[in-house]
Structures are given as structure tokens and as C-alpha cells.
N, C-alpha and C positions, 0 to 999 in steps of 0.2 A: 502494499499500500503506500503511496505516495504521500508524504506529509512535509509541509513546508513550516519553518520556524523562523521568524525574523529576529534579531537582535541588534544591539547598538545604538537603539535611540536613548535620548536623554535631553537635560537642559544644556543649551550653548548660547552664547551671546551672539548678537549680530555680527556678521564678519568671519564667525568661527566656522568650523568644520567637524563634521561626523562621518563615520562610515558604518552603513548598515550592511549586515550579512543576512543572507537567506540560505538556511540549510535545509538540505532534503535527507531525510532519514529513510527514505524508500528506495525504490528501484531507481534505475538510470534516468537522469534528466536529459541526457544527450540530444535527444530529437525534440524536445520541447523548447519553444519559445518562451522566454521568462519576461515578466513585468514587474516595475514597480509602481504602486499605486499610492495616492494619499487622499485623505479625507479631512478636511479642516472643520472645526466645530460650525455647526449649521450649514455646511455646504455640501454639495454632493460629490463623491467620490470621483478622482481625476486621474488620469494616467500621467505618469511621470517620465519613465523611460522603459524601453523595450530592447531585448537583445535576442538576435537568432540562435538557433540551437547550437551551432559551434562557434558563436561569438563574431561571425564575420560582418554582420551588419547591426547597426544601433540606430534608435530614433527615440528623439527627446521632445518633451513639451516645450513650447517656445519660452515659457516662463522660467525653465532652469537650464537651456542651453548654454554652454560655455561655463556653467557652474558644476554641474553634475556630471558624473560618470559612471555608467553601468557596466561591469565586466563579470566574467564568470570562469569558473575552474571546474570543467566537467569531472576531472578526475577526484576532485575534493567534493564533487556534489554541492558546491557553493556559488552563490550568486551575490555580488556586491553592489551597493551604491555608494559612491564617494561623493560626498556633498560639501561643497566649499563655498565661501563667501555667502553663507546662510542668512536669509532675511527673515523678519519676523512673519512674514505671509507663507513661508515654507512650514509653519507650524501644523502639525496634524498627526494622525496617525498613518503610519506608513505600512503597507502591505506588499507582499510578493505574491505574485500568482503564476501559474504554469499553464500551458495549453499547446496542443499539437496544432501547427499553422497548416493552412489549407493547402501551401506549397511549401515543399521541403525547404529549410534553411531560410525561411522568410522571418523578418522581425514583425510577426504580427501577433498584437496582444490587445485583441478586443473581445467579441463573443466568444473567442475560442479558449479564453482563460477559464479554466473549470475546476482548478485546485488552488486553493488560497490558504495562506497562513493567517494566523489571528492578529497580527499586527505588533508595530512597536511604536511608542509615542516620541515625536520629536517635538521640543519646545524650543523656540529661538525667541529669547527675550532678555533684556538687559536687567 
């Protein structure tokens, strides 16, 4: 059974950095696209970053381009989200999710995301 567990959240000052991790305790994630999503208080969940099955393609929300980097290590069954230059508006619960893309090795992180972690809270505040 595929289970995703996020870690690395916490309180950070504006301009600071955090690295979130998403660990898979089940079978191989190699062929899955992986996405990071976030939900701020009172707002809908939004996609933040997406990475293709073997890491060849990444996509980012406009709001985090140039500040966040998604990466994966299939051998360790891990996916990461490096977050730099954090802003108060980056505050929220961050989730990783996995799903098989319609086309192999595509960075598709939409309706195909069907395996979700329970989230980790990121708070950006002075």
C-alpha cells in the first residue's frame, strides 16, 4: 500500500527557507507524478509544484516560481520541496500527492492525484 508522509514544516520568518519532505512507505513511486499542494486558512487548495516520474520535468505555480524547487530521489522513495524567500502568503498546510499520469513521464498533477499525505503546516511570520 502506498502511503505518503510529509515532514519539515514549521515556523519561519519572512525571507527564510524550509525544506519539506514527502516519504513513501509503500511500493515504488517511480512511475508516479508527484505534486505539492497547499491550503491556506479560508482558501481553496492550490497546486504548488509538480514533478514527473523520473524527475525530468517540473512545473510550478506562478506564485512560487524562482523560489521553490521540487525534486525527487526514487531510490530513497523521497520527494522534496525546497522553499526559499518565504513570504507570509506561503503560510498553509502543505500536502504531497501522487498519481499516474495519462502519458508516461509527464508532470501531470491534476485529477490524477489519488494518493495523498496528511500534510505539514508551514507558518511564515515575524
